[in-house]
Legacy VTK file of the C-alpha trace (Angstrom):
# vtk DataFile Version 3.0
C-alpha trace
ASCII
DATASET POLYDATA
POINTS 188 float
48.202 95.632 -29.788
48.310 94.434 -33.318
49.453 90.935 -34.412
52.602 92.513 -35.980
53.508 94.367 -32.630
53.075 90.948 -30.670
55.165 89.141 -33.195
57.810 91.769 -32.755
57.649 91.598 -29.038
57.976 87.745 -29.176
60.935 87.902 -31.523
62.664 90.531 -29.364
62.083 88.263 -26.319
63.628 85.199 -28.123
66.697 87.392 -29.172
67.099 88.606 -25.671
66.744 84.962 -24.230
69.351 83.814 -26.691
71.707 86.466 -25.677
71.291 85.657 -21.998
72.174 82.030 -22.455
75.519 82.857 -24.173
78.109 81.191 -24.654
75.602 78.428 -25.432
73.902 79.102 -28.888
70.687 77.396 -30.238
70.759 76.063 -33.770
68.729 78.140 -36.165
65.841 75.523 -36.615
62.220 76.118 -36.143
61.875 73.115 -33.912
63.677 74.887 -31.205
61.300 77.866 -31.148
58.216 75.592 -31.454
59.389 73.524 -28.457
60.092 76.647 -26.380
56.766 78.109 -27.366
54.956 74.899 -26.509
56.641 74.879 -23.170
55.731 78.486 -22.424
52.062 77.912 -23.357
51.853 74.783 -21.399
53.136 76.428 -18.322
51.056 79.681 -18.788
54.163 81.909 -19.084
54.296 85.264 -20.850
55.663 84.834 -24.341
56.858 88.346 -24.559
59.071 88.056 -21.588
62.692 86.878 -22.162
62.711 85.178 -18.745
59.965 82.800 -20.057
62.162 81.760 -23.045
65.265 81.383 -20.817
63.225 79.171 -18.347
61.965 77.085 -21.348
65.518 76.634 -22.608
66.730 75.545 -19.227
63.935 73.166 -18.869
63.985 71.445 -22.192
67.788 71.897 -22.918
68.236 68.146 -23.641
65.595 68.168 -26.445
66.816 71.233 -28.231
69.299 71.426 -31.147
72.344 73.402 -30.327
75.035 75.100 -32.325
77.160 75.587 -29.285
75.918 73.230 -26.415
75.507 74.736 -22.898
77.767 73.672 -20.010
75.040 71.803 -18.261
74.356 69.660 -21.288
78.070 68.933 -21.735
78.364 67.828 -18.270
75.318 65.613 -18.352
76.692 63.987 -21.575
80.004 63.414 -19.814
78.320 61.921 -16.757
76.254 59.636 -18.829
79.485 58.328 -20.552
81.155 57.733 -17.319
78.051 56.318 -15.519
78.367 52.665 -14.736
75.850 50.242 -16.302
72.490 50.219 -14.598
72.433 47.686 -11.727
70.033 44.707 -12.142
67.734 43.789 -9.379
69.840 41.782 -6.905
67.217 38.943 -6.921
67.119 38.657 -10.677
71.007 38.669 -10.991
71.237 36.131 -8.135
68.693 33.977 -9.942
70.568 34.080 -13.190
73.801 33.145 -11.373
72.153 30.242 -9.637
70.883 28.995 -12.921
74.387 29.194 -14.495
75.934 27.440 -11.418
73.323 24.670 -11.587
73.821 24.295 -15.305
77.529 23.970 -14.745
77.012 21.424 -11.876
74.686 19.353 -14.135
77.264 19.429 -16.895
79.875 18.136 -14.346
77.557 15.447 -13.107
76.695 14.359 -16.706
80.313 14.289 -17.552
81.149 12.049 -14.602
78.211 9.822 -15.324
79.227 9.521 -18.897
82.647 8.584 -17.917
81.464 5.942 -15.402
79.130 4.582 -18.111
81.974 4.299 -20.662
84.150 2.512 -18.040
81.314 0.089 -17.319
80.745 -0.594 -20.988
84.577 -1.186 -21.332
84.361 -3.628 -18.499
81.434 -5.442 -19.851
83.248 -5.926 -23.151
86.472 -6.929 -21.632
84.632 -9.379 -19.402
83.082 -11.326 -22.251
84.881 -14.715 -22.192
82.855 -17.374 -24.070
83.724 -20.987 -23.611
83.379 -24.182 -25.618
83.505 -27.810 -24.597
87.158 -27.719 -25.217
87.763 -24.433 -23.247
88.116 -20.702 -24.298
86.595 -19.407 -27.569
89.105 -16.738 -28.548
87.580 -16.209 -32.095
84.136 -15.417 -30.749
85.498 -13.153 -28.133
87.550 -11.122 -30.538
84.668 -10.766 -32.900
82.101 -9.749 -30.264
84.578 -7.388 -28.522
85.585 -5.686 -31.841
81.844 -5.083 -32.668
80.844 -3.896 -29.307
84.039 -1.642 -29.174
83.026 -0.149 -32.377
79.467 0.575 -31.260
80.836 2.024 -27.975
83.186 4.467 -29.809
79.998 5.740 -31.596
77.930 5.857 -28.605
80.613 7.837 -26.493
79.951 10.861 -28.825
76.380 11.047 -27.822
74.475 12.232 -24.614
74.424 10.669 -21.221
70.902 9.357 -21.789
72.076 7.715 -25.036
75.023 6.166 -23.060
72.571 4.941 -20.356
70.657 3.172 -23.130
73.717 1.821 -24.892
75.014 0.251 -21.562
71.750 -1.447 -20.880
71.599 -2.786 -24.532
75.170 -3.866 -24.244
74.610 -5.911 -21.138
71.581 -7.459 -22.621
73.435 -8.226 -25.955
76.281 -9.927 -23.708
73.670 -11.954 -21.700
71.801 -12.983 -24.853
75.159 -14.263 -26.536
75.869 -16.255 -23.457
72.366 -17.657 -23.321
72.468 -18.535 -27.097
75.846 -20.308 -26.578
74.404 -22.368 -23.639
71.254 -23.196 -25.730
73.570 -24.407 -28.716
75.731 -26.352 -26.270
72.636 -28.080 -24.921
71.510 -28.987 -28.416
74.650 -30.770 -29.279
LINES 1 189
188 0 1 2 3 4 5 6 7 8 9 10 11 12 13 14 15 16 17 18 19 20 21 22 23 24 25 26 27 28 29 30 31 32 33 34 35 36 37 38 39 40 41 42 43 44 45 46 47 48 49 50 51 52 53 54 55 56 57 58 59 60 61 62 63 64 65 66 67 68 69 70 71 72 73 74 75 76 77 78 79 80 81 82 83 84 85 86 87 88 89 90 91 92 93 94 95 96 97 98 99 100 101 102 103 104 105 106 107 108 109 110 111 112 113 114 115 116 117 118 119 120 121 122 123 124 125 126 127 128 129 130 131 132 133 134 135 136 137 138 139 140 141 142 143 144 145 146 147 148 149 150 151 152 153 154 155 156 157 158 159 160 161 162 163 164 165 166 167 168 169 170 171 172 173 174 175 176 177 178 179 180 181 182 183 184 185 186 187
């Protein structure tokens, strides 16, 4: 058999295979025939037999270019569209959920602590009542409370850790102010 005769038999087998797969129709591109020929060679099939090409078309139908898609490919595409998203591993999804819940619980805990620290600071500020020899020192109280309230309003916008530090420093400022007033009273 000459090379021309072999090529004619292969061409006839391809045309017959295309006729057998109707109503589906392959696009007229070389890549389709190369893919089918590679499949036939890899599986040791007879390239002059139309059944070999039909088997190749059926096996690699998803990777071929189609002018009219076969029913199986259309059904596969429709199923892929309707298929639910792939499920994650249960352990992984539960771990993610646990992390989200813990983060939410931590935010709630931090918000409560932040509110408690703000309330504590307000109580410290309101509780500052300096005295002099003659009694209550309203001017010093108003100045200190105004300054500390301004500082508190700025600190409220910050994190819980910043509020903890601010609360400690506010208590220390108040105690220092009382100590300075006592020391000044002792000097007089």
